[in-house]
DSSP file (Angstrom, degrees, kcal/mol; ACC not computed):
  #  RESIDUE AA STRUCTURE BP1 BP2  ACC     N-H-->O    O-->H-N    N-H-->O    O-->H-N    TCO  KAPPA ALPHA  PHI   PSI    X-CA   Y-CA   Z-CA
    1    1 A M     >        0   0    0      0, 0.0     4,-2.0     0, 0.0     5,-0.2   0.000 360.0 360.0 360.0 -40.0    0.0    0.0    0.0
    2    2 A V  H  >  +     0   0    0      1,-0.2     4,-2.7     2,-0.2     5,-0.2   0.899 360.0  53.8 -65.3 -40.7    2.8    2.4    0.8
    3    3 A N  H  > S+     0   0    0      1,-0.2     4,-2.4     2,-0.2    -1,-0.2   0.889 108.3  49.6 -62.4 -39.1    4.5    1.7   -2.5
    4    4 A V  H  > S+     0   0    0      2,-0.2     4,-2.5     1,-0.2    -1,-0.2   0.926 112.0  47.7 -65.7 -44.6    1.3    2.5   -4.4
    5    5 A A  H  X S+     0   0    0     -4,-2.0     4,-2.4     1,-0.2    -2,-0.2   0.920 113.5  47.7 -63.3 -43.4    0.9    5.8   -2.5
    6    6 A R  H  X S+     0   0    0     -4,-2.7     4,-2.5     2,-0.2    -1,-0.2   0.900 110.6  52.5 -64.3 -40.0    4.5    6.8   -3.1
    7    7 A S  H  X S+     0   0    0     -4,-2.4     4,-1.9    -5,-0.2    -2,-0.2   0.928 111.2  45.8 -62.1 -46.1    4.2    5.9   -6.8
    8    8 A N  H  X S+     0   0    0     -4,-2.5     4,-1.8     1,-0.2    -2,-0.2   0.901 112.2  51.8 -63.6 -41.0    1.1    8.1   -7.2
    9    9 A W  H  X S+     0   0    0     -4,-2.4     4,-1.4     1,-0.2    -2,-0.2   0.908 109.4  49.6 -63.3 -42.2    2.8   10.9   -5.3
   10   10 A C  H  X S+     0   0    0     -4,-2.5     4,-1.3     1,-0.2    -1,-0.2   0.877 108.7  52.9 -64.8 -37.6    5.9   10.8   -7.5
   11   11 A Q  H  < S+     0   0    0     -4,-1.9    -1,-0.2     1,-0.2    -2,-0.2   0.861 105.5  55.2 -66.6 -34.1    3.8   10.8  -10.6
   12   12 A E  H  < S+     0   0    0     -4,-1.8    -1,-0.2     1,-0.2    -2,-0.2   0.867 116.0  35.6 -67.8 -35.4    2.0   14.0   -9.4
   13   13 A I  H  < S+     0   0    0     -4,-1.4    -1,-0.2    -5,-0.1    -2,-0.2   0.579  97.1 101.9 -95.6  -8.7    5.2   15.9   -8.9
   14   14 A A  S  < S-     0   0    0     -4,-1.3    -3,-0.0    -5,-0.2    -4,-0.0  -0.343  84.8 -94.8 -72.8 155.7    7.1   14.5  -11.9
   15   15 A D        -     0   0    0      1,-0.1    -1,-0.1    -2,-0.0     3,-0.1  -0.403  47.5-103.7 -64.3 144.4    7.5   16.4  -15.1
   16   16 A P        -     0   0    0      0, 0.0     3,-0.1     0, 0.0    -1,-0.1  -0.389  43.5 -97.0 -68.2 150.3    4.8   15.6  -17.7
   17   17 A P    >   -     0   0    0      0, 0.0     3,-1.9     0, 0.0     0, 0.0  -0.213  54.4 -77.4 -63.0 159.1    6.0   13.4  -20.5
   18   18 A A  T 3  S+     0   0    0      1,-0.3     3,-0.1    -3,-0.1    -3,-0.0  -0.300 119.3  25.8 -58.5 137.7    7.0   15.0  -23.8
   19   19 A G  T 3  S+     0   0    0      1,-0.3     2,-0.5    -3,-0.1    -1,-0.3   0.261  92.4 113.5  91.9 -12.3    4.0   16.1  -25.9
   20   20 A V    <   -     0   0    0     -3,-1.9     2,-0.3    -4,-0.0    -1,-0.3  -0.830  49.3-165.7 -95.4 126.8    1.7   16.4  -22.9
   21   21 A R        -     0   0    0     -2,-0.5     3,-0.1    -3,-0.1    -3,-0.0  -0.823  25.5-114.3-114.5 151.7    0.6   20.0  -22.3
   22   22 A D     >  -     0   0    0     -2,-0.3     4,-2.1     1,-0.2     3,-0.3  -0.734  20.4-153.3 -81.7 114.5   -1.0   21.7  -19.4
   23   23 A P  H  > S+     0   0    0      0, 0.0     4,-2.5     0, 0.0     5,-0.2   0.836  95.2  55.3 -61.1 -31.2   -4.5   22.8  -20.5
   24   24 A R  H  > S+     0   0    0      2,-0.2     4,-2.6     1,-0.2     5,-0.2   0.911 107.8  49.0 -66.8 -40.0   -4.5   25.6  -17.9
   25   25 A G  H  > S+     0   0    0     -3,-0.3     4,-2.5     2,-0.2    -1,-0.2   0.895 111.8  48.5 -64.6 -40.1   -1.2   26.9  -19.3
   26   26 A I  H  X S+     0   0    0     -4,-2.1     4,-2.8     2,-0.2    -2,-0.2   0.923 112.4  48.5 -65.6 -43.9   -2.5   26.8  -22.8
   27   27 A A  H  X S+     0   0    0     -4,-2.5     4,-2.6     2,-0.2    -2,-0.2   0.910 112.9  48.0 -63.2 -42.0   -5.7   28.6  -21.8
   28   28 A T  H  X S+     0   0    0     -4,-2.6     4,-2.5     2,-0.2    -2,-0.2   0.924 113.1  48.0 -64.1 -44.0   -3.7   31.3  -19.9
   29   29 A S  H  X S+     0   0    0     -4,-2.5     4,-2.3     1,-0.2    -2,-0.2   0.914 112.8  48.3 -62.9 -43.1   -1.4   31.8  -22.8
   30   30 A R  H  X S+     0   0    0     -4,-2.8     4,-2.5     2,-0.2    -2,-0.2   0.911 111.6  49.7 -64.3 -42.8   -4.3   32.0  -25.2
   31   31 A A  H  X S+     0   0    0     -4,-2.6     4,-2.5     2,-0.2    -2,-0.2   0.902 111.2  49.4 -63.8 -40.8   -6.1   34.5  -23.0
   32   32 A A  H  X S+     0   0    0     -4,-2.5     4,-2.3     1,-0.2    -1,-0.2   0.903 111.5  49.4 -64.9 -40.2   -2.9   36.6  -22.7
   33   33 A G  H  X S+     0   0    0     -4,-2.3     4,-2.2     2,-0.2    -2,-0.2   0.896 111.4  48.6 -64.9 -40.2   -2.5   36.6  -26.5
   34   34 A M  H  X S+     0   0    0     -4,-2.5     4,-2.7     2,-0.2    -2,-0.2   0.898 111.3  49.9 -67.5 -39.8   -6.1   37.6  -27.0
   35   35 A A  H  X S+     0   0    0     -4,-2.5     4,-2.4     1,-0.2    -2,-0.2   0.900 110.9  50.1 -64.2 -39.6   -5.8   40.4  -24.5
   36   36 A S  H  X S+     0   0    0     -4,-2.3     4,-2.5     2,-0.2    -2,-0.2   0.906 111.2  48.7 -64.5 -40.9   -2.6   41.6  -26.2
   37   37 A M  H  X S+     0   0    0     -4,-2.2     4,-2.7     2,-0.2    -2,-0.2   0.910 111.1  49.7 -65.7 -42.6   -4.4   41.5  -29.6
   38   38 A R  H  X S+     0   0    0     -4,-2.7     4,-2.6     2,-0.2    -2,-0.2   0.911 111.5  49.7 -62.1 -40.9   -7.4   43.5  -28.3
   39   39 A S  H  X S+     0   0    0     -4,-2.4     4,-2.3     2,-0.2    -2,-0.2   0.922 111.8  47.6 -63.4 -44.4   -5.0   46.0  -26.8
   40   40 A W  H  X S+     0   0    0     -4,-2.5     4,-2.3     1,-0.2    -2,-0.2   0.916 112.6  49.8 -61.8 -43.0   -3.1   46.3  -30.1
   41   41 A W  H  X S+     0   0    0     -4,-2.7     4,-2.4     2,-0.2    -2,-0.2   0.905 110.1  50.1 -64.1 -42.5   -6.4   46.7  -32.0
   42   42 A A  H  X S+     0   0    0     -4,-2.6     4,-2.3     1,-0.2    -1,-0.2   0.913 110.9  49.2 -63.4 -42.2   -7.7   49.4  -29.6
   43   43 A R  H  X S+     0   0    0     -4,-2.3     4,-2.4     1,-0.2    -1,-0.2   0.900 110.5  51.0 -63.5 -39.3   -4.4   51.3  -30.0
   44   44 A A  H  X S+     0   0    0     -4,-2.3     4,-2.2     2,-0.2    -2,-0.2   0.903 109.8  49.9 -64.6 -40.8   -4.7   51.0  -33.8
   45   45 A E  H  X S+     0   0    0     -4,-2.4     4,-2.4     2,-0.2    -2,-0.2   0.904 110.3  50.1 -64.3 -40.6   -8.3   52.3  -33.7
   46   46 A V  H  X S+     0   0    0     -4,-2.3     4,-2.7     2,-0.2     5,-0.2   0.921 109.6  51.0 -63.3 -43.0   -7.2   55.3  -31.5
   47   47 A R  H  X S+     0   0    0     -4,-2.4     4,-2.5     1,-0.2    -1,-0.2   0.902 110.4  49.9 -60.7 -39.7   -4.4   56.1  -34.0
   48   48 A Q  H  X S+     0   0    0     -4,-2.2     4,-2.6     2,-0.2    -1,-0.2   0.911 111.0  48.7 -64.8 -42.1   -6.9   56.0  -36.8
   49   49 A M  H  X S+     0   0    0     -4,-2.4     4,-2.7     2,-0.2    -2,-0.2   0.912 112.3  48.5 -64.9 -41.6   -9.3   58.3  -35.0
   50   50 A V  H  X S+     0   0    0     -4,-2.7     4,-2.4     2,-0.2    -2,-0.2   0.931 113.0  47.6 -63.4 -45.2   -6.5   60.8  -34.2
   51   51 A A  H  X S+     0   0    0     -4,-2.5     4,-2.3    -5,-0.2    -2,-0.2   0.907 112.7  49.1 -62.8 -41.3   -5.3   60.7  -37.8
   52   52 A S  H  X S+     0   0    0     -4,-2.6     4,-2.6     1,-0.2    -1,-0.2   0.907 110.7  50.7 -64.4 -41.7   -8.9   61.2  -39.0
   53   53 A G  H  X S+     0   0    0     -4,-2.7     4,-2.7     2,-0.2    -2,-0.2   0.890 109.8  50.1 -62.7 -39.8   -9.4   64.1  -36.6
   54   54 A R  H  X S+     0   0    0     -4,-2.4     4,-2.7     2,-0.2    -2,-0.2   0.909 110.7  49.1 -65.6 -41.2   -6.2   65.7  -37.8
   55   55 A R  H  X S+     0   0    0     -4,-2.3     4,-2.4     2,-0.2    -2,-0.2   0.921 112.6  48.1 -63.7 -42.3   -7.3   65.4  -41.4
   56   56 A T  H  X S+     0   0    0     -4,-2.6     4,-2.7     2,-0.2    -2,-0.2   0.922 112.8  48.2 -63.0 -44.2  -10.7   66.9  -40.6
   57   57 A A  H  X S+     0   0    0     -4,-2.7     4,-2.7     1,-0.2    -2,-0.2   0.912 112.4  48.6 -63.7 -42.1   -9.0   69.8  -38.7
   58   58 A A  H  X S+     0   0    0     -4,-2.7     4,-2.5     2,-0.2    -1,-0.2   0.899 112.6  48.5 -64.7 -40.0   -6.6   70.4  -41.5
   59   59 A S  H  X S+     0   0    0     -4,-2.4     4,-2.3     2,-0.2    -2,-0.2   0.926 113.1  46.7 -65.7 -44.9   -9.4   70.4  -44.0
   60   60 A T  H  X S+     0   0    0     -4,-2.7     4,-2.6     2,-0.2     5,-0.2   0.909 112.7  50.9 -62.4 -42.4  -11.5   72.8  -41.9
   61   61 A W  H  X S+     0   0    0     -4,-2.7     4,-2.3     1,-0.2    -2,-0.2   0.921 111.7  46.2 -62.2 -45.2   -8.6   75.0  -41.4
   62   62 A S  H  X S+     0   0    0     -4,-2.5     4,-2.0     2,-0.2    -1,-0.2   0.881 112.9  50.2 -68.7 -36.2   -7.8   75.2  -45.1
   63   63 A Q  H  X S+     0   0    0     -4,-2.3     4,-1.6     2,-0.2    -2,-0.2   0.911 112.8  45.8 -66.6 -41.7  -11.4   75.8  -46.0
   64   64 A S  H  X S+     0   0    0     -4,-2.6     4,-0.8     1,-0.2    -2,-0.2   0.870 112.9  50.6 -70.5 -34.3  -11.8   78.6  -43.4
   65   65 A A  H  < S+     0   0    0     -4,-2.3     3,-0.4    -5,-0.2    -1,-0.2   0.875 109.9  50.6 -68.0 -36.6   -8.5   80.1  -44.6
   66   66 A A  H  < S+     0   0    0     -4,-2.0    -1,-0.2     1,-0.2    -2,-0.2   0.816 108.5  52.1 -70.8 -30.2   -9.6   80.0  -48.2
   67   67 A S  H  < S+     0   0    0     -4,-1.6    -1,-0.2    -5,-0.1    -2,-0.2   0.649  91.3  93.4 -82.7 -13.8  -12.9   81.8  -47.4
   68   68 A M  S  < S-     0   0    0     -4,-0.8     2,-0.0    -3,-0.4    -3,-0.0  -0.510  88.7-101.2 -77.4 146.9  -11.2   84.6  -45.6
   69   69 A P        -     0   0    0      0, 0.0    -1,-0.1     0, 0.0    -2,-0.1  -0.352  25.8-127.2 -65.6 149.6  -10.4   87.8  -47.6
   70   70 A A  S    S+     0   0    0     -4,-0.1     2,-0.2    -3,-0.1    -2,-0.0   0.893  87.3  41.9 -68.2 -42.1   -6.8   88.1  -48.7
   71   71 A G              0   0    0      1,-0.1     0, 0.0     0, 0.0     0, 0.0  -0.600 360.0 360.0-105.7 166.7   -6.2   91.6  -47.4
   72   72 A R              0   0    0     -2,-0.2    -1,-0.1     0, 0.0    -2,-0.0   0.470 360.0 360.0 -87.9 360.0   -7.1   93.3  -44.1
């Protein structure tokens, strides 16, 4: 009985055989990757909004400058 208990205990702390993966580790890694992707996507969207805002501001500025009289 002692040998069986010791054998089970050793198997629990032993390294997993090659090719066996920890599903919790895979899930954690996948979640971290998805969070990283969402973060990258959000930053890209913000950059697009800022660029769009700058283009709109430049367009508005040039239109208002064109509508102003040339001399004072």
